[in-house]
C-alpha positions, 0 to 999 in steps of 0.5 A: 762660428758654430754650425746651425742644426736645422731641427725640430727637436733639440731634445730639451724640455721647455724651460720653466715659464715657456708654457705661460709666456710664448715669447719666452719660448720664442726667445729660446727657439735658437738653442746653443748646444755643446760643441759650438752648435745651435739648434734653430727651431725657426731655421726654415719656413716649414719649421717656423710654421711648425713652431707657430702651430705648436704654440697655437699661433697658426693653422697647420700647413699655411703657405709660410715663406722665408720672408715671414720666417725671417720676420719671426727670427728678427722678433726673436732676436729683439726679444732676446735683447730685451730679456738680456737687458732686463736680466743684466739690469741694463737699459733696453736697446732702443731698436729692440723697444721699437721692434716690439712696439712696431710688432704690437701695432701690425694687426690691421683692424680693417680691410685696406683700400686697394686699387686695381688698374682695370677695375678701380678701388676695392677693399681687401685684407692682406695676403692670408699668410701675411695676416696670420704672421702679423697676428702671431708677431703682435701676439708674441710682442704683447706677450713679451711686453707682459713678461717684462712688465709682470712681477714674474720679470723678477724671476727672469734669468739666463740659464746658468749652464755653459753654453746654454743661451736659454732664459727661464723663470727661476723657481727657488734657487734653480738657475737652469732651464733643464735637468740636462743643463743642471747636470752639466753645470754640476759636473763642470763645478765638480771637475773644477774642484778636482783639477784646481790645486789645493791651497793650504 
């Protein structure tokens, strides 16, 4: 198993479609790198807060906890499972569908009834950080549902450069998430052509 690098900058530009679909950016936030390494942009609570802030889903420096970061990483894996099903033309995993639908319904619409043993009943909103994360999860789940049901889903593909694991919206014949991956794929093809024996 490869080593996970905790980094905010894997030196890759956003994959095509990430600007329009933050759920695609979430799916691509654990990046497979050469040498069996992975760059996880959600590896720590601070990195998760940074990612949410960069995507307009949380204010700077909320009190992000590991539990909340883990929820976002879990949603990422479920979105990745749905993208993999969609690009392979396979049925979706029921657990992935359930996770998206559960996230869609997380945002409370009212202050909840609470009970204090000394003072009795009162109404209050949940912990502010939990509320922010629930809102982010619901927003990302809705965005994933939009991506999967939009005509753009026909252009959804996995990057065609090993070992990259990112998804993108294909433009024309391009099947790579970045110039670096395109260069790597072309170099690999050229190497294969040079090293394969010629047949007459």
